[in-house]
Each structure stands twice: as C-alpha cells, then as structure tokens.
C-alpha positions as a Markdown table, in Angstrom:
| # | Residue | x | y | z |
|---|---|---|---|---|
| 1 | Met | -20.2 | 5.9 | 24.7 |
| 2 | Pro | -18.6 | 9.5 | 22.8 |
| 3 | Met | -16.3 | 11.6 | 25.0 |
| 4 | Asp | -18.5 | 14.6 | 24.6 |
| 5 | Pro | -22.3 | 13.3 | 24.6 |
| 6 | Lys | -22.9 | 16.0 | 21.3 |
| 7 | Asp | -20.4 | 14.0 | 19.2 |
| 8 | Phe | -21.4 | 12.2 | 16.1 |
| 9 | Glu | -21.0 | 8.5 | 15.5 |
| 10 | Ile | -20.4 | 7.5 | 12.1 |
| 11 | Ala | -22.8 | 5.2 | 10.8 |
| 12 | Ser | -21.8 | 1.9 | 9.4 |
| 13 | Pro | -18.5 | 1.6 | 11.0 |
| 14 | Pro | -16.0 | -1.1 | 10.0 |
| 15 | Ser | -17.0 | -4.7 | 11.7 |
| 16 | Asp | -13.5 | -5.2 | 13.4 |
| 17 | Gly | -10.9 | -3.2 | 15.0 |
| 18 | Ile | -9.9 | 0.2 | 13.9 |
| 19 | Ser | -6.4 | 0.7 | 13.0 |
| 20 | Asp | -5.8 | 4.4 | 11.4 |
| 21 | Leu | -8.1 | 7.3 | 10.2 |
| 22 | Glu | -7.0 | 10.2 | 8.1 |
| 23 | Phe | -9.1 | 13.0 | 6.4 |
| 24 | Ser | -8.7 | 14.3 | 3.2 |
| 25 | Ser | -6.6 | 17.7 | 2.9 |
| 26 | Gln | -9.3 | 18.7 | 0.1 |
| 27 | Ala | -12.4 | 17.8 | 1.4 |
| 28 | Asp | -14.5 | 16.5 | 4.9 |
| 29 | Leu | -13.8 | 12.6 | 3.2 |
| 30 | Leu | -12.3 | 10.6 | 6.2 |
| 31 | Ala | -10.7 | 7.3 | 5.4 |
| 32 | Ile | -10.5 | 4.4 | 8.1 |
| 33 | Ser | -8.7 | 1.2 | 7.9 |
| 34 | Ser | -9.8 | -2.1 | 9.7 |
| 35 | Trp | -8.9 | -5.3 | 11.0 |
| 36 | Asp | -11.6 | -6.6 | 8.5 |
| 37 | Asn | -9.6 | -6.3 | 5.9 |
| 38 | Gln | -11.5 | -3.4 | 4.4 |
| 39 | Thr | -10.6 | 0.1 | 4.2 |
| 40 | Arg | -13.6 | 2.7 | 3.8 |
| 41 | Ile | -14.3 | 6.2 | 3.0 |
| 42 | Tyr | -17.5 | 8.4 | 4.2 |
| 43 | Glu | -18.5 | 11.7 | 3.2 |
| 44 | Val | -18.8 | 14.0 | 6.3 |
| 45 | Gln | -21.7 | 16.3 | 5.6 |
| 46 | Pro | -21.8 | 20.0 | 7.2 |
| 47 | Ser | -24.7 | 18.6 | 9.5 |
| 48 | Gly | -22.3 | 16.3 | 11.1 |
| 49 | Asn | -24.0 | 13.3 | 9.7 |
| 50 | Thr | -21.9 | 10.9 | 7.6 |
| 51 | Val | -22.3 | 8.8 | 4.2 |
| 52 | Pro | -20.5 | 5.6 | 3.2 |
| 53 | Lys | -18.8 | 6.4 | 0.4 |
| 54 | Ala | -16.8 | 3.7 | -1.3 |
| 55 | Ala | -14.6 | 0.8 | 0.3 |
| 56 | Phe | -12.0 | -1.6 | -0.9 |
| 57 | Ser | -10.2 | -4.9 | 0.2 |
| 58 | His | -7.0 | -6.2 | 1.5 |
| 59 | Glu | -6.3 | -9.8 | 1.7 |
| 60 | Ala | -5.5 | -9.3 | 5.6 |
| 61 | Pro | -6.3 | -6.7 | 8.2 |
| 62 | Val | -5.5 | -2.9 | 6.7 |
| 63 | Leu | -2.9 | -1.5 | 9.6 |
| 64 | Ala | -2.5 | 2.0 | 7.8 |
| 65 | Val | -4.5 | 4.7 | 5.4 |
| 66 | Thr | -3.5 | 7.8 | 4.2 |
| 67 | Trp | -4.2 | 10.5 | 1.2 |
| 68 | Ser | -2.2 | 11.7 | -1.9 |
| 69 | Lys | -2.4 | 15.5 | -1.4 |
| 70 | Asp | -4.7 | 16.5 | -4.3 |
| 71 | Gly | -7.4 | 14.1 | -2.3 |
| 72 | Ser | -8.2 | 11.9 | -5.5 |
| 73 | Lys | -7.0 | 8.8 | -3.9 |
| 74 | Val | -6.6 | 6.6 | -0.8 |
| 75 | Val | -3.8 | 4.2 | -0.2 |
| 76 | Ser | -3.8 | 1.8 | 2.6 |
| 77 | Gly | -1.1 | -0.7 | 3.6 |
| 78 | Gly | -1.7 | -4.0 | 5.7 |
| 79 | Ala | -0.8 | -7.7 | 6.9 |
| 80 | Asp | -1.0 | -8.9 | 3.3 |
| 81 | Lys | 2.3 | -7.1 | 3.0 |
| 82 | Ala | 0.9 | -4.8 | 0.2 |
| 83 | Ala | -0.2 | -1.4 | -0.4 |
| 84 | Arg | -3.2 | -0.7 | -2.5 |
| 85 | Met | -4.5 | 2.6 | -3.4 |
| 86 | Tyr | -8.3 | 3.4 | -4.7 |
| 87 | Asp | -8.8 | 6.0 | -7.6 |
| 88 | Leu | -12.1 | 7.9 | -6.2 |
| 89 | Asn | -12.5 | 9.5 | -9.9 |
| 90 | Ser | -12.4 | 5.6 | -11.2 |
| 91 | Gly | -13.5 | 3.6 | -8.5 |
| 92 | Gln | -10.9 | 1.2 | -8.9 |
| 93 | Ser | -8.0 | -0.1 | -6.8 |
| 94 | Thr | -5.0 | -1.2 | -7.5 |
| 95 | Gln | -2.0 | -2.6 | -5.8 |
| 96 | Val | 1.1 | 0.2 | -5.7 |
| 97 | Ala | 3.5 | -1.5 | -3.1 |
| 98 | Gln | 5.0 | -4.7 | -2.0 |
| 99 | His | 7.0 | -5.9 | 1.3 |
| 100 | Asp | 8.6 | -8.9 | 2.6 |
| 101 | Glu | 6.3 | -8.4 | 6.2 |
| 102 | Ser | 3.1 | -6.3 | 6.8 |
| 103 | Ile | 3.0 | -2.8 | 6.0 |
| 104 | Lys | 2.6 | -1.0 | 9.3 |
| 105 | Cys | 2.7 | 2.5 | 8.0 |
| 106 | Val | 1.7 | 4.2 | 5.0 |
| 107 | Lys | 1.9 | 8.2 | 3.8 |
| 108 | Phe | 2.3 | 10.5 | 0.8 |
| 109 | Leu | 5.3 | 13.4 | 1.0 |
| 110 | Asp | 5.1 | 16.7 | 1.0 |
| 111 | Gln | 6.5 | 16.7 | -2.1 |
| 112 | Pro | 6.0 | 18.5 | -5.6 |
| 113 | Gln | 5.4 | 14.9 | -7.2 |
| 114 | Gln | 3.1 | 12.2 | -5.7 |
| 115 | Ile | 5.9 | 10.1 | -3.7 |
| 116 | Leu | 4.5 | 7.4 | -1.4 |
| 117 | Val | 6.6 | 5.8 | 1.4 |
| 118 | Thr | 5.7 | 2.6 | 3.2 |
| 119 | Gly | 7.0 | 1.5 | 6.5 |
| 120 | Ser | 7.3 | -2.6 | 7.6 |
| 121 | Trp | 7.8 | -5.2 | 10.0 |
| 122 | Asp | 10.6 | -6.4 | 7.4 |
| 123 | Lys | 12.8 | -3.4 | 8.7 |
| 124 | Thr | 12.7 | -1.5 | 5.6 |
| 125 | Ile | 11.4 | 1.9 | 4.6 |
| 126 | Lys | 10.6 | 1.9 | 0.5 |
| 127 | Tyr | 9.7 | 5.0 | -1.6 |
| 128 | Trp | 7.6 | 4.8 | -4.7 |
| 129 | Asp | 6.5 | 6.7 | -7.3 |
| 130 | Leu | 3.2 | 5.2 | -7.8 |
| 131 | Arg | 3.8 | 5.1 | -12.1 |
| 132 | Ser | 7.0 | 2.7 | -11.3 |
| 133 | Pro | 6.0 | -0.8 | -9.9 |
| 134 | Gln | 9.7 | -1.1 | -7.9 |
| 135 | Pro | 10.8 | 1.6 | -5.5 |
| 136 | Ile | 12.6 | 4.5 | -6.3 |
| 137 | Gly | 14.3 | 4.0 | -2.9 |
| 138 | Thr | 15.0 | 1.6 | 0.3 |
| 139 | Val | 16.3 | 1.9 | 3.7 |
| 140 | Gln | 17.3 | -0.4 | 6.0 |
| 141 | Leu | 15.9 | 0.6 | 9.6 |
| 142 | Pro | 17.5 | -0.8 | 13.0 |
| 143 | Glu | 14.1 | -2.4 | 13.5 |
| 144 | Arg | 10.5 | -3.3 | 12.5 |
| 145 | Cys | 9.1 | -0.2 | 11.8 |
| 146 | Tyr | 6.4 | 0.6 | 14.4 |
| 147 | Ser | 5.2 | 4.3 | 13.4 |
| 148 | Leu | 6.4 | 7.1 | 10.7 |
| 149 | Asp | 5.2 | 10.7 | 10.0 |
| 150 | Ser | 5.9 | 13.1 | 8.2 |
| 151 | Ser | 5.7 | 17.1 | 7.8 |
| 152 | Gly | 7.5 | 19.1 | 4.9 |
| 153 | Pro | 11.6 | 18.2 | 4.5 |
| 154 | Leu | 11.0 | 16.1 | 8.0 |
| 155 | Met | 10.3 | 12.5 | 8.3 |
| 156 | Val | 10.3 | 10.7 | 12.0 |
| 157 | Val | 10.6 | 6.8 | 11.9 |
| 158 | Gly | 9.8 | 4.6 | 15.3 |
| 159 | Thr | 10.8 | 1.0 | 15.4 |
| 160 | Ala | 11.1 | -1.7 | 17.9 |
| 161 | Glu | 13.8 | -1.6 | 20.3 |
| 162 | Lys | 13.2 | 2.4 | 20.5 |
| 163 | His | 15.1 | 3.4 | 17.9 |
| 164 | Val | 14.1 | 6.9 | 16.4 |
| 165 | Cys | 15.6 | 7.3 | 13.0 |
| 166 | Ile | 15.0 | 10.9 | 11.8 |
| 167 | Phe | 14.8 | 11.8 | 7.9 |
| 168 | Asp | 15.6 | 15.0 | 5.9 |
| 169 | Leu | 13.6 | 14.2 | 2.9 |
| 170 | Asn | 15.9 | 16.2 | 0.4 |
| 171 | Asn | 18.0 | 13.5 | 1.1 |
| 172 | Pro | 15.7 | 10.7 | 1.3 |
| 173 | Thr | 17.6 | 7.6 | 1.2 |
| 174 | Val | 20.1 | 8.4 | 4.0 |
| 175 | Ile | 19.3 | 8.2 | 8.2 |
| 176 | Phe | 20.0 | 12.0 | 9.0 |
| 177 | Lys | 20.2 | 11.3 | 12.6 |
| 178 | Gln | 19.6 | 8.0 | 14.6 |
| 179 | Ala | 18.2 | 8.7 | 17.9 |
| 180 | Thr | 16.8 | 6.7 | 21.2 |
| 181 | Ser | 13.5 | 7.2 | 22.2 |
| 182 | Pro | 13.9 | 9.4 | 25.3 |
| 183 | Leu | 11.2 | 7.0 | 27.0 |
| 184 | Lys | 12.1 | 4.1 | 29.0 |
| 185 | Trp | 9.4 | 1.8 | 27.3 |
| 186 | Gln | 8.3 | 0.8 | 23.9 |
| 187 | Thr | 7.4 | 3.4 | 21.2 |
| 188 | Arg | 3.7 | 3.4 | 20.0 |
| 189 | Val | 3.6 | 6.3 | 17.8 |
| 190 | Val | 5.5 | 9.7 | 16.5 |
| 191 | Ser | 4.2 | 12.5 | 15.4 |
| 192 | Cys | 6.0 | 15.4 | 13.8 |
| 193 | Phe | 4.9 | 19.3 | 14.6 |
| 194 | Pro | 3.1 | 21.2 | 11.8 |
| 195 | Asp | 6.2 | 23.7 | 12.2 |
| 196 | Asn | 8.8 | 20.4 | 10.9 |
| 197 | Lys | 11.0 | 21.4 | 14.1 |
| 198 | Gly | 10.2 | 18.1 | 16.0 |
| 199 | Tyr | 8.2 | 15.2 | 16.7 |
| 200 | Ala | 6.2 | 13.9 | 19.9 |
| 201 | Ile | 6.7 | 10.3 | 20.7 |
| 202 | Gly | 4.6 | 8.1 | 22.9 |
| 203 | Ser | 4.9 | 5.1 | 24.6 |
| 204 | Ile | 3.2 | 2.0 | 26.2 |
| 205 | Glu | 3.6 | 3.6 | 29.6 |
| 206 | Gly | 1.6 | 6.6 | 29.6 |
| 207 | Arg | 4.7 | 8.9 | 28.9 |
| 208 | Val | 4.8 | 11.3 | 25.8 |
| 209 | Gly | 8.3 | 13.2 | 24.6 |
| 210 | Ile | 8.3 | 16.4 | 23.1 |
| 211 | Gln | 11.9 | 16.3 | 20.7 |
| 212 | Tyr | 13.5 | 18.8 | 18.3 |
| 213 | Val | 15.7 | 18.0 | 16.0 |
| 214 | Asp | 18.3 | 20.9 | 16.0 |
| 215 | Asp | 21.2 | 20.6 | 18.2 |
| 216 | Lys | 20.9 | 24.4 | 19.1 |
| 217 | Glu | 17.0 | 23.1 | 20.2 |
| 218 | Gln | 17.9 | 20.3 | 22.5 |
| 219 | Ser | 17.5 | 22.5 | 25.8 |
| 220 | Lys | 13.6 | 22.0 | 24.8 |
| 221 | Asn | 13.2 | 18.6 | 25.0 |
| 222 | Phe | 10.9 | 17.3 | 27.7 |
| 223 | Ser | 8.4 | 14.4 | 28.9 |
| 224 | Phe | 5.6 | 14.0 | 30.5 |
| 225 | Lys | 3.4 | 11.3 | 32.0 |
| 226 | Cys | -0.3 | 11.4 | 31.1 |
| 227 | His | -2.9 | 8.4 | 30.3 |
| 228 | Arg | -2.7 | 7.1 | 34.2 |
| 229 | Asp | -5.7 | 6.8 | 36.6 |
| 230 | Glu | -6.0 | 7.6 | 40.6 |
| 231 | Ser | -4.7 | 3.8 | 41.2 |
| 232 | Lys | -1.6 | 4.5 | 39.5 |
| 233 | Asn | -2.9 | 1.9 | 36.9 |
| 234 | Val | -0.5 | 2.7 | 33.6 |
| 235 | Phe | -1.8 | 3.0 | 30.1 |
| 236 | Ser | -0.5 | 2.8 | 26.6 |
| 237 | Val | -0.3 | 6.3 | 24.5 |
| 238 | Asn | -1.8 | 5.2 | 21.0 |
| 239 | Asp | -1.9 | 8.4 | 18.9 |
| 240 | Ile | -0.8 | 11.8 | 18.9 |
| 241 | Ser | -2.8 | 14.5 | 16.6 |
| 242 | Phe | -1.2 | 18.1 | 15.6 |
| 243 | His | -3.9 | 20.7 | 15.3 |
| 244 | Pro | -2.9 | 22.0 | 11.8 |
| 245 | Ile | -3.6 | 25.5 | 12.6 |
| 246 | Phe | -2.7 | 26.0 | 16.0 |
| 247 | Gly | 0.1 | 23.4 | 16.5 |
| 248 | Thr | -1.6 | 22.3 | 19.8 |
| 249 | Phe | -2.1 | 18.2 | 19.7 |
| 250 | Ser | -4.5 | 15.4 | 21.3 |
| 251 | Thr | -3.0 | 12.3 | 22.8 |
| 252 | Ala | -5.4 | 9.1 | 23.4 |
| 253 | Gly | -5.0 | 6.1 | 25.1 |
| 254 | Ser | -5.9 | 2.4 | 26.1 |
| 255 | Asp | -7.5 | 4.3 | 29.1 |
| 256 | Gly | -10.1 | 5.7 | 26.7 |
| 257 | Thr | -9.4 | 9.2 | 27.2 |
| 258 | Val | -8.4 | 12.0 | 25.1 |
| 259 | Ser | -6.7 | 15.1 | 26.3 |
| 260 | Phe | -5.4 | 18.2 | 24.6 |
| 261 | Trp | -2.1 | 19.8 | 25.1 |
| 262 | Asp | 0.0 | 22.6 | 24.2 |
| 263 | Lys | 3.6 | 21.9 | 24.1 |
| 264 | Asp | 4.9 | 25.4 | 24.5 |
| 265 | Ser | 3.1 | 26.7 | 27.5 |
| 266 | Lys | 3.4 | 23.0 | 28.7 |
| 267 | Gln | -0.2 | 22.4 | 30.0 |
| 268 | Arg | -3.3 | 20.4 | 29.3 |
| 269 | Leu | -5.7 | 22.6 | 27.5 |
| 270 | Lys | -8.8 | 20.0 | 27.9 |
| 271 | Pro | -9.5 | 16.7 | 29.1 |
| 272 | Phe | -12.2 | 14.8 | 28.1 |
| 273 | Ser | -14.4 | 12.0 | 29.4 |
| 274 | Asn | -13.8 | 8.2 | 29.2 |
| 275 | Val | -15.1 | 6.5 | 26.3 |
| 276 | Asn | -15.2 | 3.1 | 28.8 |
| 277 | Gly | -13.6 | 1.5 | 25.6 |
| 278 | Thr | -9.9 | 1.8 | 24.2 |
| 279 | Ile | -8.8 | 4.6 | 21.5 |
| 280 | Pro | -6.6 | 3.4 | 19.1 |
| 281 | Cys | -6.6 | 6.1 | 16.6 |
| 282 | Thr | -7.3 | 9.9 | 16.2 |
| 283 | Thr | -6.9 | 12.4 | 13.3 |
| 284 | Phe | -8.1 | 16.2 | 13.1 |
| 285 | Asn | -9.8 | 17.2 | 9.2 |
| 286 | Arg | -7.6 | 19.5 | 7.2 |
| 287 | Asn | -9.1 | 22.9 | 9.3 |
| 288 | Gly | -8.8 | 21.3 | 12.8 |
| 289 | Thr | -12.6 | 21.9 | 13.2 |
| 290 | Ile | -13.4 | 18.1 | 13.6 |
| 291 | Phe | -11.7 | 15.9 | 15.4 |
| 292 | Ala | -12.1 | 12.2 | 14.7 |
| 293 | Tyr | -11.2 | 9.1 | 17.1 |
| 294 | Ala | -11.8 | 5.2 | 17.0 |
| 295 | Val | -13.5 | 3.5 | 19.7 |
| 296 | Ser | -12.1 | -0.5 | 19.3 |
| 297 | Tyr | -9.4 | -2.6 | 20.6 |
| 298 | Asp | -6.0 | -1.4 | 20.5 |
| 299 | Trp | -4.7 | -5.2 | 21.6 |
| 300 | Ser | -2.7 | -3.6 | 24.5 |
| 301 | Lys | -3.8 | -6.7 | 26.7 |
| 302 | Gly | -3.0 | -9.3 | 24.2 |
| 303 | Tyr | -5.4 | -11.4 | 21.8 |
| 304 | Lys | -7.2 | -12.8 | 25.1 |
| 305 | Phe | -9.3 | -9.3 | 25.5 |
| 306 | Ala | -10.0 | -9.3 | 21.7 |
| 307 | Ala | -13.6 | -10.1 | 22.4 |
| 308 | Pro | -16.3 | -10.3 | 19.9 |
| 309 | Thr | -18.2 | -8.1 | 21.9 |
| 310 | Asn | -16.1 | -5.3 | 22.2 |
| 311 | Pro | -17.6 | -1.7 | 20.3 |
| 312 | Asn | -16.2 | -0.5 | 16.6 |
| 313 | Lys | -17.4 | 2.6 | 16.1 |
| 314 | Val | -15.7 | 6.3 | 15.2 |
| 315 | Phe | -16.8 | 9.6 | 16.7 |
| 316 | Leu | -16.9 | 13.2 | 15.0 |
| 317 | His | -16.2 | 16.2 | 17.6 |
| 318 | Ala | -16.6 | 19.8 | 16.7 |
| 319 | Val | -13.7 | 20.9 | 18.1 |
| 320 | Arg | -14.1 | 24.6 | 20.4 |
| 321 | Glu | -11.4 | 27.0 | 19.4 |
| 322 | Glu | -11.2 | 27.9 | 23.1 |
| 323 | Asp | -9.8 | 24.1 | 23.6 |
| 324 | Val | -7.2 | 24.1 | 21.1 |
| 325 | Lys | -5.8 | 27.5 | 20.7 |
| 326 | Pro | -2.5 | 27.8 | 22.7 |
| 327 | Arg | -3.1 | 30.0 | 26.2 |
| 328 | Gly | 0.7 | 31.6 | 26.7 |
| 329 | Thr | 3.1 | 30.8 | 29.0 |
| 330 | Lys | 2.1 | 30.8 | 32.5 |
| 331 | Lys | 3.6 | 32.7 | 34.8 |
| 332 | Arg | 5.6 | 31.0 | 37.5 |
C-alpha cells in the first residue's frame, strides 16, 4: 500500500528485491536495480503512468544504479563484481568496471569529463574514464564500502566499522579527511548536501547524523532519532534523499515510513503513512516534483525473512511544495 493513496504504482516492477533507484537529470526516466540480476529503465509520463523502456542483465544481483550527467547512459554495479553500462541510443550494454568483490556503489561525478566511481566490498573505490578498460585511480578504504555519494567537489564514502572517508574531488585519489560516524551503530547510508557543505548519515538504529565538513562549521553538527515506534522498536534508516531545489531531505526506513525534514530549522516537515513493508531506497526526480520509493525487502532481518510473498513495488509520489519547502527557524 502506498504512503499516500494518490501515489502511482510502477507497471511491470522487478521480480525480486529492489536495491537502488535513480532518475535521469535530463528527463523523467527512472532506473531501478534489483536482486533479480536486472537493471530496468522506465519512462514516467506526465499523467503519472510508467512505461518500461529497457532492461539489461548482470550475472548476479544488482546493488546500485546511476545515470550519466547527459542522460544517455545508465551504469549499474552488482554482486557479479562488475559495473555494466547501458547506452540508451544504441541499446547495447558493456562491462565498464571490475572489482575483486561485489560492487555496492556506482556514481558519475560532477566533472566536465565523464568519470565513474565504483565502491566495493573489496575495500577500494576506483575511478574510471569509460574510454579505458583500466581504472584511472584506485583508493584503499579502511573497510568495505557500504554507501557513497558526491555533490560538486565533495564525495563521502561510508564503510563498515563506521568509518567515513571524505574526498575533495580536486584531489580524488587521496582521502581528504577520515572521520568516524557520529552514530553508535552500523552505517546504512551517506548522502551529500546539495550545497556540498556536508552530509547526512543514517544507521541501522533509527538515527540520522547531520555533519558539516569545514572545521569552522562543526558546531552545526547534530543527530536525531527517527524510524522508531510507540513500543520502542528501533528500525534501520535505509535511505536519505535530498530535494534538489530546497535542500530539505527525506528519510525512509525498515519501519515502512517516509518523512521529509528540514535540517536548518531542525524540524520534520511531513510524516507519511506506513506502507506495511520495508522501504529500501528512495529518490527525487531532477526538479523535485516526483518522489520515487520502493517497497520491498531490505534484508534488515536476514535471509529467514526473505519470503517469496514479500512485495516488490515502486511508487511515485507527486511532491507538494509545502511538504518540502524550508519553514524557517522556530522561535524557541
């Protein structure tokens, strides 16, 4: 069931768990990666209906997906230790990256030339110029890569054992600053502020940290609890998506809820109703008018709960401006 009764359900969704979602920055095209070894591309029409446009395969579950900045290519990374690129113009997919273990994260950087970054459980990130079969740079991480995001010159990598590696992409092969998560428990997601000044980090223990990069802004750092219920059950924060225009953000969790938040006034802007399933991933489209979210198993309770009856659905929510607009600081 959707978080808002008016939300649209995507037609012909993946047949297994949904791992990642990303909209093109050029058009209302949505790429979805899945545990069924497929990456799918859908066109979202102005009516809210979706049309499946294309799909390509990995040899194992697909864990992450990203669009090139010009909207002509989709890259996904998976448990087959490969990143594969699909060209929308030619309809062909090719392998463009390789790691020693599963690729957990893929991202095109905000650079003039087309650079892809891949993050893996082999404890490295690699940079690829897609014209070359060898990486143009490799960085050793302290632990397995769990989550990665970039905005402008800022890139943040969250790894196992709560390490956070901050990169200045003007010098991409050196870790600019190594930090420890401000949260007590395992990192699930890192997401960069659209103004490149910091990042949000979510953990398995219903908590989000707001962290600034600049030493002068450390006094602005804070953490808050979320995705908990009345019976004191605590759930994982699975994804954090920033609104591209307003810089407010969503959190989604294993409890089956989504909320929109404003970090600057430290308030929740909008809670949504429970979807009665776990929400593994979310994303806004290029102008923040559509919010996409998946309802499918997030593995938060291990393989015993990975039942074939679990839903695998993706919904599209028409975003109301008053739900995502910053509200201004409350008078204390």
